[in-house]
C-alpha positions as CSV (number, residue, x, y, z in Angstrom):
1,X,37.3,55.0,22.8
2,X,35.3,56.8,20.1
3,X,31.7,57.4,20.7
4,X,29.4,54.8,19.0
5,X,27.7,56.4,15.9
6,X,24.6,55.5,13.8
7,X,24.5,55.5,10.1
8,X,25.8,58.8,8.6
9,X,28.1,59.5,11.6
10,X,25.4,60.9,14.0
11,X,25.9,59.7,17.6
12,X,23.8,56.7,18.4
13,X,22.5,58.1,21.7
14,X,21.2,61.2,19.9
15,X,19.3,59.0,17.4
16,X,17.8,57.0,20.2
17,X,16.9,60.2,22.0
18,X,15.2,61.5,18.9
19,X,13.3,58.3,18.5
20,X,12.2,58.6,22.1
21,X,10.9,62.1,21.3
22,X,8.9,60.8,18.5
23,X,7.5,58.1,20.7
24,X,6.5,60.7,23.2
25,X,4.9,62.9,20.7
26,X,2.9,59.9,19.3
27,X,1.6,59.1,22.8
28,X,0.2,62.6,22.8
29,X,-1.5,62.5,19.5
30,X,-3.8,65.5,20.1
31,X,-0.9,67.7,20.9
32,X,1.0,66.6,17.9
33,X,-1.9,67.1,15.6
34,X,-2.5,70.7,16.8
35,X,1.2,71.9,17.1
36,X,2.7,70.3,13.9
37,X,0.0,71.8,11.8
38,X,1.1,75.3,12.8
39,X,4.8,75.9,11.9
40,X,5.2,79.0,14.0
41,X,4.2,77.1,17.1
42,X,7.0,74.4,16.8
43,X,9.0,76.3,19.4
44,X,6.1,76.1,21.8
45,X,5.8,72.4,21.1
46,X,9.5,71.8,21.8
47,X,9.1,73.8,25.1
48,X,6.3,71.5,26.2
49,X,8.4,68.5,25.3
50,X,11.3,69.9,27.3
51,X,9.0,70.4,30.3
52,X,7.9,66.7,29.9
53,X,11.5,65.4,29.9
54,X,12.5,67.8,32.8
55,X,9.7,66.4,34.9
56,X,11.4,62.9,34.3
57,X,14.9,64.3,35.1
58,X,16.0,63.8,31.5
59,X,18.1,66.6,29.9
60,X,17.3,66.9,26.1
61,X,19.1,69.4,23.8
62,X,17.2,71.7,21.5
63,X,18.9,69.9,18.6
64,X,17.5,66.6,19.7
65,X,14.0,68.0,20.2
66,X,14.1,69.6,16.8
67,X,15.3,66.3,15.3
68,X,12.5,64.4,16.9
69,X,9.8,66.9,15.9
70,X,11.2,66.9,12.3
71,X,11.4,63.1,12.3
72,X,7.8,62.8,13.3
73,X,6.7,65.3,10.6
74,X,8.6,63.2,8.0
75,X,7.4,59.9,9.4
76,X,11.0,58.9,9.6
77,X,10.6,56.3,12.3
78,X,7.3,54.9,11.0
79,X,7.5,51.4,9.6
80,X,6.0,51.3,6.1
81,X,5.0,47.6,5.4
82,X,6.0,46.3,2.0
83,X,3.5,45.5,-0.7
84,X,2.0,42.1,-0.6
85,X,4.2,40.7,-3.4
86,X,5.2,37.2,-4.1
87,X,8.5,37.7,-2.4
88,X,6.7,39.1,0.8
89,X,4.4,36.0,0.9
90,X,7.2,33.7,0.5
91,X,9.1,35.4,3.2
92,X,6.0,35.1,5.6
93,X,5.8,31.5,4.8
94,X,9.4,31.0,5.6
95,X,9.3,32.7,9.0
96,X,6.1,30.8,10.0
97,X,7.6,27.4,8.9
98,X,7.6,26.1,12.5
99,X,3.7,26.1,12.4
100,X,3.2,24.5,9.0
101,X,6.5,22.9,8.3
102,X,5.9,19.7,10.2
103,X,2.6,19.1,8.4
104,X,4.2,19.6,5.0
105,X,7.1,17.3,6.0
106,X,4.6,14.8,7.3
107,X,2.7,14.9,4.0
108,X,5.8,14.5,2.0
109,X,6.8,11.5,4.1
110,X,3.4,9.9,3.6
111,X,3.6,10.5,-0.1
112,X,7.1,8.9,-0.3
113,X,5.9,5.9,1.7
114,X,2.9,5.5,-0.6
115,X,5.1,5.6,-3.7
116,X,7.5,3.1,-2.1
117,X,4.6,0.8,-1.1
118,X,3.2,0.9,-4.6
119,X,6.6,0.1,-6.1
120,X,7.2,-2.8,-3.7
121,X,3.7,-4.3,-3.7
122,X,2.2,-3.5,-7.2
123,X,4.6,-2.1,-9.8
124,X,7.5,-4.4,-9.0
125,X,5.6,-7.7,-8.8
126,X,3.6,-6.7,-12.0
127,X,7.0,-6.2,-13.9
128,X,8.1,-9.6,-12.7
129,X,5.0,-11.4,-13.9
130,X,6.3,-12.4,-17.4
131,X,9.5,-13.8,-15.9
132,X,7.6,-15.8,-13.2
133,X,5.3,-17.2,-15.9
134,X,8.2,-18.3,-18.1
135,X,10.0,-19.8,-15.2
136,X,6.9,-21.8,-14.1
137,X,6.5,-23.2,-17.7
138,X,10.2,-24.0,-17.9
139,X,10.0,-26.0,-14.6
140,X,7.1,-28.0,-16.0
141,X,8.8,-28.7,-19.2
142,X,11.9,-30.0,-17.2
143,X,9.6,-32.2,-15.1
144,X,7.5,-34.0,-17.6
145,X,7.5,-35.3,-21.1
146,X,3.7,-35.8,-21.3
147,X,2.3,-34.1,-24.4
148,X,-1.0,-33.3,-22.9
149,X,0.7,-31.6,-19.8
150,X,3.1,-29.6,-22.0
151,X,0.3,-28.4,-24.3
152,X,-1.7,-27.2,-21.3
153,X,1.3,-25.5,-19.8
154,X,2.1,-23.8,-23.2
155,X,-1.5,-22.5,-23.5
156,X,-1.4,-21.1,-19.9
157,X,2.0,-19.5,-20.6
158,X,0.7,-17.8,-23.7
159,X,-2.4,-16.5,-21.9
160,X,-0.5,-15.2,-19.0
161,X,2.2,-13.5,-21.1
162,X,-0.3,-11.8,-23.3
163,X,-2.3,-10.6,-20.3
164,X,0.7,-9.2,-18.6
165,X,1.8,-7.4,-21.8
166,X,-1.5,-5.5,-22.0
167,X,-1.7,-4.8,-18.2
168,X,-4.4,-7.4,-17.4
169,X,-2.5,-8.3,-14.2
170,X,-5.4,-10.3,-12.7
171,X,-5.6,-12.7,-15.7
172,X,-1.8,-12.9,-15.7
173,X,-1.7,-13.8,-12.0
174,X,-4.4,-16.5,-12.5
175,X,-2.4,-18.1,-15.3
176,X,0.7,-18.0,-13.1
177,X,-1.2,-19.6,-10.3
178,X,-2.5,-22.4,-12.6
179,X,1.0,-23.0,-13.9
180,X,2.5,-23.2,-10.4
181,X,-0.3,-25.6,-9.3
182,X,0.4,-27.8,-12.4
183,X,4.1,-27.8,-11.6
184,X,3.5,-28.9,-8.0
185,X,1.0,-31.5,-9.1
186,X,3.5,-33.0,-11.6
187,X,6.1,-33.3,-8.9
188,X,3.9,-35.3,-6.6
189,X,3.9,-39.1,-6.4
190,X,1.3,-41.0,-4.5
191,X,-0.9,-44.1,-4.5
192,X,-4.7,-43.9,-4.6
193,X,-6.0,-46.4,-2.0
194,X,-9.8,-47.2,-1.6
195,X,-10.8,-46.0,1.8
196,X,-11.7,-48.8,4.2
197,X,-11.7,-47.3,7.7
198,X,-14.1,-47.6,10.6
199,X,-16.6,-44.8,10.4
200,X,-15.8,-43.7,6.8
201,X,-17.7,-44.5,3.6
202,X,-16.0,-46.6,0.9
203,X,-18.5,-45.3,-1.7
204,X,-21.4,-43.0,-2.0
205,X,-24.0,-42.2,-4.7
206,X,-25.8,-39.0,-5.5
207,X,-28.9,-38.0,-7.5
208,X,-27.9,-35.2,-9.9
209,X,-30.1,-32.1,-9.9
210,X,-30.3,-32.2,-13.7
211,X,-31.6,-35.7,-13.8
212,X,-33.4,-36.9,-10.7
213,X,-34.0,-40.3,-12.2
214,X,-30.3,-41.1,-12.3
215,X,-27.5,-41.8,-9.9
216,X,-23.9,-40.8,-9.9
217,X,-21.6,-43.3,-8.2
218,X,-18.3,-42.4,-6.4
219,X,-15.6,-44.5,-4.8
220,X,-13.8,-42.7,-1.9
221,X,-10.1,-42.8,-2.3
222,X,-7.1,-41.5,-0.3
223,X,-3.7,-40.2,-1.7
224,X,-0.8,-41.8,0.3
225,X,3.0,-41.3,-0.2
226,X,5.5,-44.2,-0.1
227,X,5.5,-44.1,3.7
228,X,1.7,-44.3,4.0
229,X,1.3,-40.6,4.9
230,X,-1.6,-38.6,3.3
231,X,-0.7,-36.3,0.4
232,X,-2.6,-33.1,-0.2
233,X,-3.8,-32.9,-3.8
234,X,-5.7,-30.1,-5.6
235,X,-9.0,-31.6,-6.7
236,X,-11.9,-29.9,-8.6
237,X,-15.3,-30.7,-7.1
238,X,-17.5,-31.4,-10.2
239,X,-20.6,-30.3,-8.2
240,X,-19.3,-26.8,-7.3
241,X,-16.5,-26.2,-9.8
242,X,-14.2,-25.2,-6.9
243,X,-10.7,-26.6,-6.4
244,X,-9.8,-27.8,-3.0
245,X,-6.6,-29.2,-1.6
246,X,-7.6,-32.6,0.0
247,X,-6.0,-36.0,0.6
248,X,-9.3,-37.8,0.3
249,X,-12.0,-37.5,-2.3
250,X,-14.6,-39.4,-4.3
251,X,-13.9,-40.5,-7.9
252,X,-16.8,-41.1,-10.3
253,X,-17.3,-44.6,-11.4
254,X,-20.1,-46.6,-13.1
255,X,-22.5,-48.8,-11.2
256,X,-20.7,-51.9,-12.1
257,X,-17.4,-50.8,-10.5
258,X,-19.3,-49.5,-7.5
259,X,-20.9,-52.9,-7.0
260,X,-17.7,-54.7,-7.6
261,X,-15.8,-52.9,-4.8
262,X,-18.9,-53.1,-2.5
263,X,-18.9,-57.0,-3.1
264,X,-15.1,-57.1,-2.4
265,X,-15.7,-55.4,0.9
266,X,-18.8,-57.2,1.8
267,X,-17.6,-60.8,1.9
268,X,-15.1,-60.4,4.8
269,X,-15.0,-56.6,5.5
270,X,-11.6,-56.3,3.7
271,X,-11.0,-54.9,0.2
272,X,-8.3,-57.1,-1.3
273,X,-8.1,-55.0,-4.5
274,X,-7.8,-51.7,-2.7
275,X,-5.3,-49.9,-5.0
276,X,-7.4,-47.7,-7.2
277,X,-4.6,-45.9,-9.0
278,X,-1.0,-44.6,-8.9
279,X,0.6,-41.3,-9.8
280,X,4.3,-41.2,-10.6
281,X,6.4,-38.1,-10.5
282,X,6.3,-36.5,-13.9
283,X,2.7,-37.4,-14.6
284,X,-0.1,-34.9,-14.5
285,X,-2.9,-37.4,-13.7
286,X,-2.8,-40.8,-12.0
287,X,-2.9,-44.1,-13.8
288,X,-6.2,-45.6,-12.8
289,X,-6.7,-49.3,-12.3
290,X,-10.5,-49.1,-12.4
291,X,-12.6,-47.4,-15.0
292,X,-13.4,-43.8,-14.0
293,X,-14.2,-40.5,-15.6
294,X,-11.8,-38.8,-13.3
295,X,-14.6,-36.5,-12.2
296,X,-14.6,-36.0,-8.4
297,X,-16.3,-34.7,-5.4
298,X,-14.6,-33.4,-2.2
299,X,-17.4,-33.6,0.3
300,X,-20.3,-36.2,0.9
């Protein structure tokens, strides 16, 4: 088999030997500094190198010694690092990717997750708002023929659609919530029965803060379905302005109605005329059988 050669046809073992010579010279830096500076003493330097290798039992030819001395003089086997260019910096980043790569990939994954979360929870629902508002209005229009209910629904639809168009998503969602609450209320049917149960008030009165010389009278009623089960109804408490979902609340009446119901209960403990009102499906508010403002309280 042919002898393995290095680039240019020189046997590989001679190249390796020359590199070893250079390495030996570098380890003896003071010797190199002195001898290479004087050309006429190169032979003496090679003799000393031969003695070094002979002492190790290594036979080195004059040509190899000369090659090593010349290579050292020319810095032939010295690594000259490239300039710190953009390409070099990119290469260094690449070879060190095992250290920083996982953090970059983790950051990218977090960014992708954040974008996906935003699309699913914010951007997507916001884009769907106009369609949801219109759908809620359509369901109300299909459920009732009451002019007042349709007018209120149309106003809420206009407010919500306009708010969604200009990016006021909070106002748009509030309009949608009111439309959905109206839709649910229209679809309810129940009877309002005057409460006459042990331990529960049938009526109460309050002294308003704005007029301590007056009294506000309330009859406590309960919403019941056709089977007698309580029905949860959204009711605005006139004292707090808050809407609560309750099955029992107080309806504002005048003193005469209050005393009339009190007398009905007082004669035998039973209220014969105990149906205060009735709400049919398709109506926004009940039909009342006693005079009332419709104002209510939810706690007493």
